[in-house]
C-alpha positions as CSV (number, residue, x, y, z in Angstrom):
1,M,116.8,-22.9,-112.0
2,N,114.3,-20.1,-111.7
3,D,113.3,-16.9,-110.2
4,F,110.6,-18.2,-107.8
5,D,113.3,-19.5,-107.0
6,H,113.3,-23.1,-106.4
7,T,112.8,-25.9,-108.9
8,P,113.0,-29.4,-107.3
9,Q,115.7,-31.4,-108.7
10,P,118.2,-34.2,-108.0
11,P,121.2,-33.1,-106.0
12,A,122.8,-31.3,-108.9
13,S,123.9,-34.4,-110.4
14,G,123.8,-33.2,-114.0
15,G,120.7,-35.3,-114.8
16,G,121.4,-38.4,-112.7
17,S,119.1,-39.6,-110.0
18,S,119.4,-38.7,-106.3
19,A,120.4,-42.3,-105.4
20,G,118.6,-41.7,-102.0
21,L,120.7,-38.9,-101.0
22,S,119.3,-36.2,-98.7
23,F,120.6,-32.7,-98.0
24,V,121.3,-31.3,-94.7
25,S,122.8,-28.1,-93.5
26,A,126.1,-28.9,-91.6
27,I,124.9,-27.6,-88.3
28,I,123.4,-29.2,-85.3
29,G,121.9,-28.0,-82.0
30,G,124.6,-27.4,-79.5
31,A,122.9,-29.4,-76.9
32,I,123.2,-32.4,-78.9
33,V,126.8,-31.7,-80.0
34,A,127.7,-31.2,-76.4
35,A,126.2,-34.6,-75.3
36,I,128.1,-36.3,-78.1
37,V,131.4,-34.6,-77.3
38,A,130.9,-35.0,-73.6
39,A,130.5,-38.8,-73.9
40,L,133.6,-39.0,-76.1
41,I,135.7,-37.1,-73.6
42,A,134.3,-39.0,-70.7
43,T,135.4,-42.3,-72.2
44,G,138.9,-40.9,-73.0
45,V,138.3,-41.1,-76.8
46,I,139.2,-37.5,-77.5
47,G,140.7,-34.5,-75.5
48,G,139.1,-31.3,-75.2
49,K,141.8,-29.1,-76.8
50,E,143.2,-31.5,-79.3
51,T,143.5,-30.5,-83.0
52,V,141.9,-33.2,-85.1
53,V,142.8,-34.0,-88.7
54,Q,140.2,-35.9,-90.6
55,G,140.8,-37.7,-93.9
56,G,143.6,-40.4,-94.1
57,G,146.1,-40.7,-96.9
58,V,146.1,-37.0,-97.6
59,A,148.8,-35.5,-99.7
60,A,151.1,-33.2,-97.6
61,T,151.1,-30.4,-100.1
62,T,148.4,-28.6,-101.9
63,A,148.7,-26.6,-105.0
64,N,146.4,-24.1,-106.7
65,A,146.1,-23.5,-110.5
66,T,148.9,-20.9,-110.6
67,G,151.4,-23.4,-109.2
68,D,151.8,-21.7,-105.8
69,S,151.8,-24.4,-103.1
70,K,151.5,-24.7,-99.4
71,T,151.4,-27.6,-97.1
72,V,148.2,-28.5,-95.4
73,G,150.0,-27.7,-92.1
74,A,151.1,-24.3,-93.3
75,I,147.6,-23.4,-94.3
76,Y,146.2,-24.6,-91.1
77,K,148.9,-22.6,-89.0
78,E,148.1,-19.4,-91.0
79,S,144.3,-19.7,-91.2
80,S,143.1,-21.4,-87.9
81,P,143.4,-18.3,-85.8
82,A,140.8,-16.6,-88.0
83,V,138.4,-19.6,-87.7
84,V,136.0,-19.3,-84.8
85,S,133.3,-21.2,-83.2
86,I,129.9,-19.7,-83.0
87,A,127.2,-20.5,-80.5
88,A,123.7,-18.9,-80.8
89,R,120.8,-19.2,-78.4
90,V,117.8,-19.8,-80.5
91,S,114.2,-20.5,-80.0
92,T,113.1,-24.1,-80.6
93,G,109.6,-23.0,-81.5
94,G,107.8,-24.8,-78.5
95,E,106.8,-24.0,-75.0
96,S,107.8,-25.6,-71.8
97,T,105.3,-27.0,-69.3
98,F,105.3,-23.5,-67.5
99,G,104.2,-21.7,-70.8
100,Q,107.6,-20.4,-71.5
101,E,109.1,-20.3,-74.9
102,Q,111.8,-23.0,-75.1
103,E,115.3,-22.4,-76.3
104,G,118.3,-24.2,-77.4
105,T,121.9,-23.6,-78.6
106,A,122.9,-23.8,-82.3
107,T,126.6,-24.1,-83.0
108,G,128.6,-23.7,-86.2
109,T,131.7,-22.1,-87.6
110,G,132.8,-18.6,-88.9
111,F,135.9,-16.9,-90.0
112,V,137.3,-13.3,-89.5
113,I,137.4,-11.2,-92.7
114,S,138.5,-7.8,-91.3
115,D,140.7,-6.3,-88.7
116,D,137.7,-4.5,-87.2
117,G,135.9,-7.7,-86.3
118,Y,133.6,-8.7,-89.1
119,I,132.9,-12.4,-89.2
120,I,131.3,-14.4,-92.0
121,T,129.2,-17.4,-91.2
122,N,126.1,-19.2,-92.6
123,D,122.6,-17.7,-92.0
124,H,121.3,-21.0,-90.7
125,V,123.9,-20.9,-87.9
126,V,122.3,-17.7,-86.4
127,D,118.9,-18.0,-87.7
128,G,116.3,-17.3,-85.0
129,H,119.2,-16.2,-82.6
130,Q,118.0,-14.6,-79.4
131,G,120.3,-11.6,-78.5
132,D,124.1,-11.9,-78.9
133,V,126.1,-14.9,-80.0
134,K,129.1,-16.4,-78.4
135,V,132.3,-16.3,-80.6
136,T,135.2,-18.5,-79.6
137,F,138.6,-18.4,-81.0
138,N,141.4,-21.1,-81.4
139,D,143.0,-19.8,-78.2
140,D,139.7,-20.6,-76.2
141,K,139.0,-16.9,-75.7
142,S,135.4,-16.0,-76.2
143,I,133.9,-12.7,-77.3
144,T,130.4,-11.5,-77.6
145,G,129.2,-11.0,-81.0
146,K,126.3,-9.2,-82.6
147,V,124.5,-10.5,-85.8
148,I,124.4,-7.3,-87.9
149,G,123.3,-8.8,-91.3
150,Q,121.6,-12.1,-92.7
151,D,120.8,-13.1,-96.2
152,P,118.9,-16.4,-96.2
153,S,118.7,-16.5,-99.9
154,N,122.4,-17.3,-100.1
155,D,122.8,-18.6,-96.5
156,V,125.2,-15.8,-95.4
157,A,125.4,-13.9,-92.3
158,I,127.7,-11.3,-90.7
159,V,128.7,-11.2,-87.1
160,K,130.5,-8.2,-85.6
161,V,132.7,-8.5,-82.5
162,D,134.3,-5.8,-80.4
163,K,137.9,-7.2,-80.5
164,G,139.1,-5.2,-77.5
165,D,142.8,-6.2,-76.9
166,H,142.3,-9.5,-78.8
167,K,144.5,-9.5,-81.9
168,L,142.5,-10.6,-84.9
169,T,143.8,-12.8,-87.7
170,T,141.9,-12.4,-90.9
171,L,141.5,-14.7,-93.9
172,P,142.0,-13.5,-97.5
173,L,139.1,-13.9,-99.8
174,G,139.9,-15.5,-103.2
175,D,138.3,-15.7,-106.6
176,S,135.8,-18.6,-106.8
177,G,135.5,-17.9,-110.5
178,K,139.0,-19.3,-111.2
179,V,138.5,-22.6,-109.2
180,A,138.7,-25.7,-111.3
181,V,137.6,-29.3,-110.8
182,G,140.5,-31.3,-109.2
183,D,141.9,-28.2,-107.4
184,P,142.9,-29.3,-103.8
185,V,141.1,-27.6,-101.0
186,V,141.3,-27.5,-97.2
187,A,138.3,-27.0,-94.8
188,I,138.6,-25.8,-91.1
189,G,135.6,-25.9,-88.8
190,N,134.1,-27.5,-85.6
191,P,132.3,-30.6,-86.6
192,F,130.3,-32.2,-83.7
193,G,131.9,-29.6,-81.4
194,L,135.5,-30.7,-82.2
195,N,137.0,-27.3,-82.5
196,Q,139.8,-26.5,-85.1
197,T,139.3,-29.7,-87.2
198,V,141.0,-29.6,-90.6
199,T,140.0,-31.8,-93.4
200,T,141.3,-31.9,-97.0
201,G,140.1,-33.0,-100.3
202,I,139.5,-31.6,-103.8
203,V,136.9,-29.6,-105.8
204,S,134.7,-32.4,-107.0
205,A,132.5,-30.3,-109.2
206,L,131.3,-26.8,-110.1
207,Q,128.1,-25.1,-110.9
208,R,126.0,-27.0,-108.5
209,T,122.8,-25.8,-107.1
210,I,121.4,-26.2,-103.6
211,T,118.4,-24.9,-101.7
212,A,118.7,-22.0,-99.3
213,P,117.1,-22.0,-95.9
214,N,114.3,-19.9,-97.4
215,N,113.8,-22.3,-100.3
216,F,115.3,-20.2,-103.0
217,S,118.1,-21.5,-105.0
218,I,121.9,-20.9,-104.6
219,D,123.8,-21.3,-107.9
220,N,127.4,-21.8,-108.8
221,V,127.9,-23.8,-105.7
222,I,131.3,-25.6,-105.2
223,Q,131.2,-29.4,-104.5
224,T,133.9,-30.9,-102.4
225,D,134.9,-34.3,-101.0
226,A,136.7,-32.6,-98.1
227,A,134.9,-34.0,-95.1
228,I,132.2,-31.7,-93.8
229,N,130.0,-32.6,-90.9
230,P,127.4,-31.0,-88.6
231,G,129.1,-28.1,-86.9
232,N,131.3,-27.2,-90.1
233,S,128.6,-24.8,-91.4
234,G,129.9,-21.3,-91.9
235,G,133.6,-22.4,-92.1
236,P,135.9,-21.6,-94.9
237,L,136.8,-23.8,-97.8
238,I,140.3,-22.7,-98.6
239,N,142.5,-23.2,-101.7
240,G,146.1,-24.0,-102.0
241,S,147.2,-20.4,-101.6
242,G,145.4,-20.0,-98.3
243,E,142.5,-18.0,-99.8
244,V,138.8,-18.6,-99.0
245,I,136.9,-19.8,-102.1
246,G,133.7,-20.8,-100.4
247,I,131.6,-21.1,-97.3
248,N,130.9,-24.7,-96.3
249,S,127.1,-24.9,-96.0
250,Q,125.5,-28.3,-96.8
251,I,126.3,-32.0,-97.1
252,A,124.5,-34.8,-98.9
253,T,123.9,-37.8,-96.7
254,G,122.8,-41.4,-97.2
255,G,119.0,-40.7,-97.1
256,S,116.7,-41.5,-94.3
257,G,118.7,-44.5,-93.3
258,G,121.9,-42.7,-93.3
259,S,124.0,-41.6,-90.4
260,G,123.6,-37.8,-91.3
261,G,127.4,-37.5,-91.5
262,N,129.8,-37.0,-94.3
263,V,129.6,-39.3,-97.3
264,G,132.1,-37.4,-99.4
265,I,129.7,-34.8,-100.9
266,G,129.8,-31.3,-99.4
267,F,128.7,-27.9,-100.8
268,A,130.2,-24.5,-100.4
269,V,128.6,-21.1,-101.3
270,P,131.1,-19.4,-103.6
271,I,133.0,-16.6,-102.1
272,N,132.4,-14.4,-105.2
273,T,128.6,-14.6,-104.2
274,V,129.6,-13.6,-100.7
275,K,131.7,-10.7,-101.7
276,R,129.0,-9.2,-103.8
277,I,126.5,-9.1,-100.8
278,I,128.8,-8.2,-97.9
279,P,128.4,-4.4,-98.4
280,Q,124.7,-4.6,-98.5
281,L,124.8,-6.8,-95.3
282,E,127.0,-4.3,-93.5
283,K,125.1,-1.3,-94.5
284,N,121.4,-2.5,-94.4
285,G,121.5,-5.8,-92.5
286,K,119.7,-7.5,-95.4
287,V,120.0,-7.8,-99.2
288,D,117.0,-6.7,-101.3
289,Y,116.6,-8.9,-104.5
290,A,114.4,-8.3,-107.4
291,Y,111.6,-10.8,-107.8
292,L,109.5,-12.1,-110.7
293,G,107.3,-14.6,-108.9
294,V,107.7,-17.5,-111.4
295,S,109.0,-21.2,-111.2
296,T,110.4,-22.6,-114.4
297,G,112.0,-25.6,-115.8
298,T,114.4,-26.1,-118.7
299,L,112.6,-27.2,-121.9
300,P,114.0,-30.5,-123.0
301,S,114.5,-30.8,-126.6
302,A,112.6,-34.1,-126.8
303,A,109.4,-32.2,-125.3
304,A,109.8,-29.3,-127.7
305,E,110.0,-31.6,-130.7
306,R,107.0,-33.7,-129.7
307,L,104.7,-30.9,-128.4
308,K,105.5,-28.5,-131.4
309,L,105.7,-25.6,-129.0
310,G,107.1,-23.2,-131.5
311,T,110.6,-23.1,-130.0
312,D,113.2,-25.8,-129.3
313,E,114.7,-24.1,-126.2
314,G,113.7,-21.9,-123.3
315,A,112.3,-22.1,-119.7
316,V,108.8,-23.6,-119.3
317,V,106.5,-21.7,-116.9
318,A,105.6,-24.3,-114.3
319,C,104.1,-22.2,-111.6
320,V,103.1,-18.5,-111.3
321,V,102.8,-16.9,-107.8
322,K,99.3,-15.5,-107.3
323,D,99.2,-11.6,-107.5
324,G,103.0,-11.6,-108.1
325,P,104.8,-9.6,-110.8
326,A,104.7,-12.5,-113.4
327,A,100.9,-12.9,-112.8
328,K,100.3,-9.2,-113.3
329,A,102.3,-9.3,-116.4
330,G,100.1,-12.1,-117.7
331,L,102.5,-15.1,-117.6
332,T,100.7,-18.4,-117.4
333,A,101.6,-21.9,-116.3
334,G,98.7,-23.2,-118.6
335,G,95.5,-25.0,-117.9
336,Q,94.6,-28.6,-117.4
337,D,95.6,-30.2,-120.7
338,T,98.9,-32.1,-120.0
339,A,101.4,-34.4,-121.6
340,T,104.0,-36.7,-120.0
341,I,107.4,-37.0,-121.7
342,D,110.1,-39.2,-120.3
343,G,108.4,-39.0,-116.9
344,A,107.9,-35.3,-116.7
345,Q,104.6,-33.7,-117.0
346,F,103.9,-30.6,-119.1
347,N,101.1,-28.2,-119.5
348,L,100.5,-28.0,-123.2
349,D,99.6,-24.3,-123.2
350,A,102.2,-23.2,-120.6
351,D,104.3,-20.2,-121.7
352,V,107.9,-20.9,-122.7
353,I,110.2,-17.9,-121.9
354,T,112.6,-17.5,-124.7
355,K,114.1,-14.0,-123.8
356,I,114.0,-11.9,-120.7
357,A,115.4,-8.3,-120.3
358,G,117.0,-8.6,-123.7
359,E,118.8,-11.8,-122.9
360,D,118.2,-15.1,-124.6
361,V,116.8,-17.8,-122.4
362,K,118.1,-21.5,-123.0
363,T,117.6,-22.8,-119.5
364,S,115.7,-21.9,-116.4
365,T,119.0,-20.6,-114.8
366,D,119.0,-17.9,-117.4
367,V,115.7,-16.5,-116.1
368,Q,116.9,-16.2,-112.5
369,K,120.4,-14.6,-113.5
370,A,118.6,-11.9,-115.6
371,V,116.3,-11.2,-112.8
372,L,119.2,-10.9,-110.2
373,K,120.8,-8.3,-112.4
374,K,117.8,-6.0,-111.8
375,Q,116.5,-4.0,-108.8
376,P,113.1,-4.1,-107.3
377,G,110.9,-1.7,-109.2
378,D,112.6,-2.3,-112.5
379,E,110.4,-3.0,-115.6
380,I,111.6,-5.8,-117.9
381,E,110.3,-7.2,-121.1
382,I,109.7,-10.9,-121.3
383,E,109.4,-12.8,-124.7
384,V,107.4,-16.0,-124.5
385,T,106.0,-18.6,-126.9
386,R,102.4,-19.5,-126.1
387,N,100.5,-22.2,-128.2
388,G,103.1,-21.6,-131.0
389,E,102.7,-17.9,-131.0
390,D,105.3,-15.3,-129.7
391,K,104.3,-12.8,-127.3
392,T,106.0,-9.9,-125.5
393,L,105.0,-9.1,-121.8
394,K,106.1,-6.3,-119.5
395,A,106.7,-6.9,-115.7
396,K,107.4,-4.6,-112.9
397,L,109.8,-6.5,-110.7
398,G,109.0,-6.7,-107.0
399,S,111.1,-7.5,-103.8
400,R,111.9,-11.1,-103.0
401,P,109.7,-12.4,-100.1
402,T,111.2,-14.0,-97.1
403,D,110.6,-17.4,-98.6
404,T,109.0,-19.3,-101.4
405,Q,106.0,-20.5,-99.6
406,N,103.5,-18.6,-101.8
407,N,100.3,-19.6,-103.5
408,C,100.7,-20.5,-107.1
409,S,98.1,-20.3,-109.7
410,V,99.1,-23.7,-111.1
411,A,101.5,-26.0,-109.2
412,Q,101.8,-29.1,-111.4
413,T,104.9,-31.4,-111.7
414,Q,107.7,-29.4,-113.1
415,P,109.8,-30.5,-116.2
């Protein structure tokens, strides 16, 4: 991906087409959820406090890579007291007929990570919250929570509750770097308002990329086929040892004609990413990321060979943010002369980044990773190939803006 930081692409399919899939955050307005659940309860389809298990034909035992194993029931029994429902009063952005700002309720899931009341959830669950949020535990007890930190770039937020005499159960955080494709997983959450629903599946793929609420990219995402639906957002994805390896955040649906529900493709923000930013969220309420202000795409070998760019690998500069650090350093996305190769359009004189901050660049993701290792204000060297000639530029990194909606000097189709 890139530092800008969002390169449009298919749903992390490794080069395949999107097949009409669309991505949605697994959260829905509480008013809508309440209406659905109320209708189901009224018709006797479900009961208000019943534990629901989704996914038929599930093995009774899960096992992690180390050979330790627990039954799904055991994981649920140990973990569910730490999983909470979160309801946030949010602005809908409109006004009523009386000129008042309209409000709604957004609902999602969270889980307790410390004895002193810190709860992790998705940023989009509490984004735009008006005042405190309502946190409800599996024993139906509700506590007022305060949103103390939000990171829209990784879709993570922290809620703090004053536990009082309520005994808190915490979930241990695992190591998402040790997760392997095929590992069994368990998800616990509140889909469509059905509290304490447990679903099971496997890790379907790793190293996926999804788009954060502020349009930046989230990398190293875990894909799972465990059923995740609206309302599951912010809930834990748990391995066979009962450790959290990710935060369930998004699902792929069947496109505009789809139901908006689960189709067996869900995405979880890796817990190692979350662990890295928790201290900053607790201390500062936000995370300050270094920012270059450039959107790139990986240079395909076919394009490098046919265009004779002077390098056979690197990240093609597709868009430079006006007045951003990259623009001030002299990076360019080229002019108007373009070529189309395999359906992708290239500016013939666009810079190709081959090295940044001393690290070789083979893909656009390498650019983003190198920048994220730095702090705002750091100066870095960027080696590029331009019209077959090598150049070294220097950029002073800025602070990442709230979103990627910036004016680009060139915004052509990205490779």
